[in-house]
C-alpha positions as MATLAB code, in Angstrom:
seq = 'MNPVFQAALKAYNDSSRLRATRRRLKNFTYGRQWDDIVVAADGTPETIGERFRRSGREPLTNNLLRSLVKSVVGRFRYNLSQATAITDERLRQLHDANHLDELDSRAMEEFLISGCVVQRVSYEHRFEGVGVWVDNVSPAAFFCNRFLDPRGNDLRLVGMLHSFSASELKLRFGHGDPGRCRQLDEIYASLRIPYPGVSLADMADSGPVGGFADASSAQGGVCRVIEVWTFEVDALADGSARPHWHCRYFAPDGTLIEETRSPYRHVSHPFVVKFYPLTDGEVHSFIEDVVDQQLYINRLITVIDAILAHSAKGVLLYPLDALPDGMELKDASRIWANPGGVLPVNPNVTQLPREVTTSGSSEGAAGLLEIQLRMLQQVSGVTSSLQGQADSRNQSASLYDSQVYNSAIALLDIFETFNAFRTARDVKALAVY';
ca = [
      -0.494   27.963   -1.042;
      -1.186   25.200   -3.746;
      -4.447   24.981   -4.591;
      -4.406   21.384   -4.952;
      -3.052   20.813   -1.518;
      -5.699   23.304    0.213;
      -7.940   21.207   -1.369;
      -6.531   18.220    0.370;
      -6.293   19.359    3.252;
      -9.765   20.439    3.168;
     -10.884   16.798    2.371;
      -8.684   15.319    4.919;
     -10.236   17.805    7.720;
     -14.057   17.109    6.668;
     -13.451   13.389    7.142;
     -12.057   13.949   10.522;
     -16.032   12.649   11.908;
     -15.637    9.616    9.901;
     -12.148    8.582   11.420;
     -13.151    9.568   15.369;
     -16.480    7.059   14.383;
     -13.828    4.634   13.138;
     -11.516    4.713   15.653;
     -14.166    4.574   18.047;
     -16.028    1.122   17.005;
     -12.486   -0.154   16.461;
     -11.748    0.497   20.067;
     -15.222   -1.702   21.139;
     -14.364   -4.066   18.491;
     -11.261   -4.967   19.957;
     -12.594   -4.499   23.784;
     -11.790   -1.271   24.827;
     -15.483   -0.216   25.112;
     -15.374    1.720   28.341;
     -13.138    4.867   26.349;
     -16.177    6.777   25.751;
     -16.124   10.518   27.180;
     -18.641   11.654   29.157;
     -19.069   15.109   31.210;
     -18.650   14.860   35.229;
     -20.791   16.659   37.396;
     -17.890   19.247   37.930;
     -17.956   19.840   34.320;
     -14.449   18.225   33.659;
     -14.211   15.117   31.025;
     -14.186   11.714   31.797;
     -14.324    8.070   30.676;
     -17.349    5.859   31.398;
     -15.223    3.686   32.904;
     -13.620    6.155   35.255;
     -17.033    7.295   36.190;
     -18.030    3.636   36.899;
     -15.220    3.052   39.112;
     -15.881    6.267   40.916;
     -18.951    4.847   42.044;
     -17.008    1.580   43.076;
     -18.147   -0.712   40.240;
     -15.177   -2.235   38.211;
     -16.690   -2.047   34.599;
     -16.730   -5.372   33.211;
     -16.544   -5.896   29.012;
     -18.295   -9.066   27.829;
     -16.970   -8.626   24.245;
     -19.435   -9.794   21.925;
     -18.497   -7.771   18.710;
     -15.191   -9.512   18.180;
     -17.023  -13.044   17.831;
     -19.393  -10.983   15.286;
     -17.188   -9.743   13.249;
     -14.961  -12.983   13.234;
     -18.397  -15.253   12.228;
     -18.675  -12.917    9.292;
     -15.121  -13.022    8.361;
     -15.197  -16.577    8.444;
     -18.332  -16.999    6.639;
     -16.833  -14.935    3.617;
     -13.335  -17.198    4.142;
     -15.913  -20.214    3.688;
     -17.633  -18.555    0.454;
     -13.865  -17.814   -1.101;
     -12.855  -21.789   -0.379;
     -16.368  -22.571   -2.234;
     -16.127  -20.662   -4.882;
     -14.666  -22.254   -8.614;
     -10.770  -21.850   -9.553;
      -9.943  -18.500  -11.600;
      -9.546  -19.580  -15.326;
      -8.041  -16.184  -16.102;
      -4.341  -16.773  -16.185;
      -2.943  -12.762  -15.441;
      -5.853  -12.803  -12.660;
      -4.631  -16.077  -11.058;
      -1.044  -14.333  -10.940;
      -2.411  -11.338   -9.111;
      -4.419  -12.702   -6.567;
      -1.143  -15.349   -6.199;
       1.497  -12.807   -6.083;
      -0.525  -10.847   -3.639;
      -1.995  -13.218   -1.365;
      -5.616  -11.991   -2.233;
      -7.794  -14.002   -0.053;
      -5.356  -13.057    2.670;
      -5.637   -9.133    1.960;
      -8.967   -9.369    1.478;
     -10.542  -10.954    4.544;
      -8.342   -8.350    6.366;
     -10.110   -5.737    4.516;
     -13.677   -7.666    5.106;
     -12.739   -7.445    8.794;
     -12.265   -3.469    8.591;
     -14.905   -3.011    6.155;
     -17.349   -4.371    8.843;
     -15.948   -2.250   11.547;
     -15.924    0.958    9.873;
     -18.188    0.546    6.908;
     -14.625    1.453    4.397;
     -12.441   -0.643    2.422;
      -9.889    1.331    0.151;
      -6.972   -0.362   -1.361;
      -4.415    0.666   -3.783;
      -3.371   -0.846   -7.065;
       0.312    0.180   -8.257;
       2.586   -1.224  -10.929;
       6.034   -1.005   -9.560;
       9.312   -2.628   -8.326;
       9.729   -4.016   -5.300;
      11.438   -6.602   -3.360;
       9.435   -9.779   -4.853;
      10.135   -8.396   -8.476;
       8.370   -5.941  -11.308;
       4.394   -6.257  -11.158;
       1.100   -5.135   -9.969;
       0.502   -4.973   -6.538;
      -2.530   -4.518   -4.180;
      -2.154   -3.016   -0.904;
      -4.947   -2.423    1.524;
      -4.862    1.701    2.856;
      -6.019    2.572    6.327;
      -9.241    4.820    6.283;
      -7.350    6.637    8.811;
      -4.727    7.578    6.326;
      -7.602    7.983    3.264;
      -9.063   11.092    2.214;
     -11.572   12.291   -0.529;
     -14.059   14.559   -2.046;
     -17.198   14.047   -0.215;
     -19.567   11.866   -2.609;
     -22.826   10.370   -3.443;
     -22.280    7.494   -5.616;
     -21.975    3.931   -4.339;
     -19.693    3.506   -7.266;
     -17.362    6.144   -6.804;
     -17.957    8.124  -10.123;
     -18.397   11.401   -8.501;
     -14.886   10.954   -7.206;
     -12.675   14.007   -8.361;
     -10.058   14.072   -5.277;
      -8.425   11.400   -3.482;
      -5.316   10.636   -1.841;
      -3.775    9.215    1.175;
      -0.941    9.892    3.953;
       2.478    8.077    3.418;
       5.515    7.772    5.862;
       8.927    7.149    4.222;
      12.034    6.710    6.283;
      14.621    9.445    4.827;
      16.246    7.080    2.370;
      13.083    5.548    1.265;
      12.060    9.371    0.406;
      15.286    9.902   -1.415;
      14.871    6.675   -2.918;
      11.089    7.202   -4.415;
      11.448   11.414   -5.323;
      15.365   11.727   -5.513;
      15.678    9.788   -9.193;
      19.389    9.133   -8.733;
      19.909   12.907   -8.348;
      22.178   14.266   -5.818;
      20.935   17.908   -6.057;
      17.530   16.340   -5.551;
      18.230   14.164   -2.728;
      19.660   17.052   -1.256;
      16.587   19.236   -1.853;
      14.144   16.991    0.335;
      16.508   16.782    3.044;
      16.338   20.306    3.396;
      12.810   20.377    2.873;
      12.044   18.106    5.731;
      14.736   19.505    8.087;
      12.599   23.030    7.856;
       9.707   21.111    9.092;
       9.639   21.922   12.930;
       5.911   22.666   13.850;
       2.441   21.310   12.657;
       0.650   22.414    9.866;
      -2.089   24.573   11.145;
      -5.908   23.498   10.325;
      -5.230   19.444   11.852;
      -6.800   18.858   15.371;
      -4.552   16.696   17.673;
      -6.791   14.118   17.114;
      -6.503   13.490   13.903;
      -2.965   13.738   14.046;
      -3.202   10.848   16.595;
      -5.446    8.507   14.510;
      -3.067    8.611   11.695;
      -0.336    6.610   13.260;
       3.042    7.471   14.765;
       4.043   10.388   12.952;
       0.803   12.124   12.713;
      -1.627   13.647    9.824;
      -0.637   16.356    8.014;
       0.966   17.971   10.266;
       4.073   15.846   10.175;
       6.144   17.513   12.727;
       9.282   15.461   12.317;
      12.358   15.833   10.056;
      13.863   13.930    7.703;
      17.079   13.681   10.092;
      13.955   12.231   12.736;
      13.843    9.262   10.237;
      10.386    9.399    9.150;
       8.660   11.582    6.718;
       5.286   12.350    5.693;
       4.360   12.381    2.239;
       0.768   13.494    1.018;
      -0.092   11.806   -2.358;
      -3.215   13.468   -4.380;
      -4.872   12.801   -7.162;
      -7.470   15.030   -9.120;
      -9.465   14.704  -11.803;
      -9.016   17.311  -14.719;
     -10.179   18.005  -17.819;
      -7.128   19.553  -20.381;
      -8.308   22.226  -23.214;
      -7.024   20.756  -26.627;
      -6.722   23.123  -29.399;
      -9.638   21.864  -31.598;
     -11.746   23.049  -28.672;
     -12.421   19.441  -27.361;
     -11.327   18.830  -23.663;
      -9.438   15.822  -22.476;
     -10.204   14.390  -18.924;
      -7.663   12.694  -16.974;
      -6.156   12.373  -13.454;
      -3.237   14.045  -12.194;
      -0.827   12.792   -9.533;
       1.194   15.311   -7.018;
       3.269   14.643   -3.972;
       3.532   17.395   -1.299;
       5.465   17.316    1.836;
       3.307   18.331    4.710;
       4.188   22.235    4.816;
       2.359   22.210    0.668;
       5.700   21.826   -1.006;
       5.329   20.196   -3.995;
       7.580   16.865   -4.350;
       6.344   15.461   -7.712;
       3.737   15.495  -10.172;
       3.023   13.399  -13.147;
      -0.349   12.039  -15.076;
      -1.896    8.831  -14.228;
       0.653    6.371  -15.681;
      -2.057    3.784  -15.671;
      -3.925    2.590  -19.244;
      -7.207    2.892  -17.318;
      -6.148    6.491  -17.123;
      -7.686    7.010  -13.718;
      -6.579    7.350   -9.871;
      -4.699    4.107   -8.306;
      -7.538    3.838   -5.516;
     -10.476    1.577   -5.295;
     -13.305    2.827   -2.864;
     -16.382    1.660   -1.340;
     -18.058    3.090    1.610;
     -20.984    1.492    3.183;
     -23.988    2.073    2.349;
     -23.137    5.197    1.324;
     -27.174    6.774    1.797;
     -26.711   10.754    0.888;
     -23.166   10.015    1.509;
     -23.485    9.112    4.838;
     -21.225    5.858    6.102;
     -22.712    3.300    8.596;
     -21.194    0.317    9.534;
     -21.843   -3.230   10.762;
     -20.151   -2.656   13.970;
     -22.376    0.526   14.499;
     -25.609   -1.240   14.464;
     -25.069   -2.826   17.392;
     -22.577   -1.008   19.846;
     -25.524    0.324   21.708;
     -26.370   -3.472   22.679;
     -22.980   -4.141   23.462;
     -22.501   -0.903   25.706;
     -25.920   -2.144   27.809;
     -24.881   -5.653   28.241;
     -21.452   -4.179   29.817;
     -23.377   -2.245   32.129;
     -26.085   -4.648   33.170;
     -23.053   -7.606   33.554;
     -21.101   -4.687   35.875;
     -24.294   -4.377   37.845;
     -24.989   -8.203   38.429;
     -21.234   -8.304   39.607;
     -21.818   -5.417   41.898;
     -24.894   -6.877   43.301;
     -23.636  -10.489   43.697;
     -20.302   -8.668   45.195;
     -22.520   -7.134   47.831;
     -24.814  -10.027   48.716;
     -24.395  -12.067   51.764;
     -22.557  -15.507   51.182;
     -21.836  -17.896   54.042;
     -22.452  -15.011   56.567;
     -22.744  -16.475   59.985;
     -25.180  -15.216   62.393;
     -24.056  -15.934   65.783;
     -25.780  -14.898   68.979;
     -23.702  -13.824   71.547;
     -25.044  -15.848   74.223;
     -23.986  -18.620   72.289;
     -20.875  -18.576   73.001;
     -19.621  -20.879   75.479;
     -17.214  -19.617   78.984;
     -13.916  -18.656   77.291;
     -14.550  -18.329   73.967;
     -14.270  -15.283   71.792;
     -16.299  -14.251   68.782;
     -12.977  -14.623   66.062;
     -12.604  -18.224   67.611;
     -16.108  -19.434   66.471;
     -15.535  -17.409   63.076;
     -12.185  -19.593   62.842;
     -13.770  -22.997   63.443;
     -16.716  -22.183   60.956;
     -13.980  -21.456   58.026;
     -12.772  -24.832   58.670;
     -14.061  -27.864   56.932;
     -15.195  -30.317   59.482;
     -14.666  -28.322   62.528;
     -16.990  -28.268   65.639;
     -18.616  -25.191   66.979;
     -18.892  -25.183   70.345;
     -22.335  -23.385   71.589;
     -23.834  -22.598   75.172;
     -26.481  -25.209   76.051;
     -28.708  -22.403   77.544;
     -28.977  -20.466   74.196;
     -32.200  -18.615   73.192;
     -31.255  -19.316   69.417;
     -28.538  -21.077   67.634;
     -26.374  -19.759   65.551;
     -27.426  -20.041   61.541;
     -25.543  -19.215   58.193;
     -27.489  -16.517   55.917;
     -26.855  -16.875   51.782;
     -28.380  -14.168   49.730;
     -28.453  -13.832   46.011;
     -29.295  -10.196   45.911;
     -31.994   -8.819   43.606;
     -30.395   -9.465   40.418;
     -33.258  -11.740   38.477;
     -34.200   -8.442   36.787;
     -30.801   -7.713   35.633;
     -30.227  -11.004   34.466;
     -33.513  -10.971   32.511;
     -32.626   -7.671   31.159;
     -29.320   -9.183   29.630;
     -31.071  -12.269   28.149;
     -33.323   -9.876   25.944;
     -30.353   -7.651   25.224;
     -28.347  -10.678   23.891;
     -31.070  -12.042   21.777;
     -31.761   -8.399   20.589;
     -27.416   -8.206   19.532;
     -28.347  -11.170   17.192;
     -31.559   -9.974   15.566;
     -29.600   -6.513   14.815;
     -26.576   -8.086   13.454;
     -27.964  -10.797   11.801;
     -25.550  -13.435   13.077;
     -27.507  -15.889   15.072;
     -26.091  -18.408   17.171;
     -26.554  -20.887   14.016;
     -24.231  -18.880   11.595;
     -21.885  -19.194   14.964;
     -21.705  -22.736   14.533;
     -24.148  -23.112   17.953;
     -27.358  -24.969   18.231;
     -29.987  -23.570   20.247;
     -31.408  -26.705   21.504;
     -30.072  -30.585   21.603;
     -33.557  -31.512   20.061;
     -33.064  -28.940   17.133;
     -33.531  -31.251   13.917;
     -30.844  -30.732   11.264;
     -33.065  -29.073    8.556;
     -34.267  -26.400   10.974;
     -30.990  -25.848   11.496;
     -29.724  -25.630    8.116;
     -32.434  -23.440    7.723;
     -31.490  -20.815   10.607;
     -27.989  -20.423    8.815;
     -29.178  -20.050    5.380;
     -31.781  -16.985    6.779;
     -28.684  -15.835    8.824;
     -26.320  -15.735    5.928;
     -29.443  -13.955    3.686;
     -29.418  -11.033    6.603;
     -25.789  -10.574    5.635;
     -25.986  -10.962    1.812;
     -25.652   -7.027    1.225;
     -22.506   -7.055    2.772;
     -21.142   -9.598    1.002;
     -22.192   -8.758   -2.311;
     -20.979   -5.058   -1.739;
     -18.061   -6.167   -0.946;
     -17.673   -8.332   -3.620;
     -18.597   -5.907   -5.626;
     -15.829   -3.761   -4.518;
     -13.302   -6.599   -5.243;
     -14.453   -7.240   -8.805;
     -13.930   -3.370   -9.500;
      -9.905   -3.883   -8.089;
     -10.103   -7.124  -10.098;
     -10.777   -4.813  -13.192;
      -8.506   -1.636  -12.376;
      -5.424   -4.112  -11.587;
      -5.772   -6.245  -14.876;
      -5.874   -2.806  -16.781;
      -2.496   -2.123  -15.368;
      -0.561   -5.150  -16.821;
];
């Protein structure tokens, strides 16, 4: 097997935990918050939602994470709108052609959810014309060696998974040669079983086709191609060494489809990568900090709902000796339910009928819920002021502005880290011209 392909496969497998964490955080952000797997009493796996349903409680979701993400992305877009106009003509054309404000807003959303943001810069012909193109790359399709430098200076292998149609595959790699196109058809027609070493979870996480272990054929309509860039050093005749980035494209079984040196004048790979905060190589996103609060909030509102559902509301206590002759209890119930109904009562009754209403004992849970809501704001740094909500009608404008400012300061590290990524992207894109 090609050693570069082996190294790429190892890098992809080594990042499986990162992809699994991202998948979980993405589910939480978009409201799928009861899908964590736990072990039932009989040893079988089940989701937390299934466990709650077995106990007679319907799991409820009050998705506050999505609101937090929207608030931060909204603040980011506001900052973009207040930024000074781009004076560099090439950079302005790059931003306009790629709609980078919109692209970066979606990248910021990904950054908040997973702590990862990846874009690919290329110079190629597209329907819109020939030029420099920037594309967001899903972390589910990206892989690289483990690196510790926040700037990515110690990256030595990077790559991503592509899904091409059979015709697009031959357009990109056939180069108009019928023989080469037939060879590509043969390569993908032979792919019938998954490649060993990749889990089913990874396959499902990488899109409709799968991960490295793409079992689909070209005739099936979609082909997986693995793009791999490696940092290499050539030894020259004078004894010096010349570093460069080498690009290879592989089929899922490790067959080399095409290879080339970096075509870019910046002599680098085409990816711009930022992982946050990358302490000892670890990624911890904005959403990861508040998932525990969201979990507890969901549990509390589910408990409160169960308490209220089982509390007495308008229950009629009707002594049997209060029933007049010839009247049954169901008749009394029917009259009681009708507005303006007249309920006859035996005049010799010892105790009159009465209504019982209880609120249950949810006061403690409600208090805990209020604490968790405040903690969510404190941990995330996204206060009600940043979301455009005043804490009090009597709050002064200066105090409100101060709270907005302090909340923005709490998020400054995230914004500045992302802006550093955007600057690095612009520099790489301009070098491609």
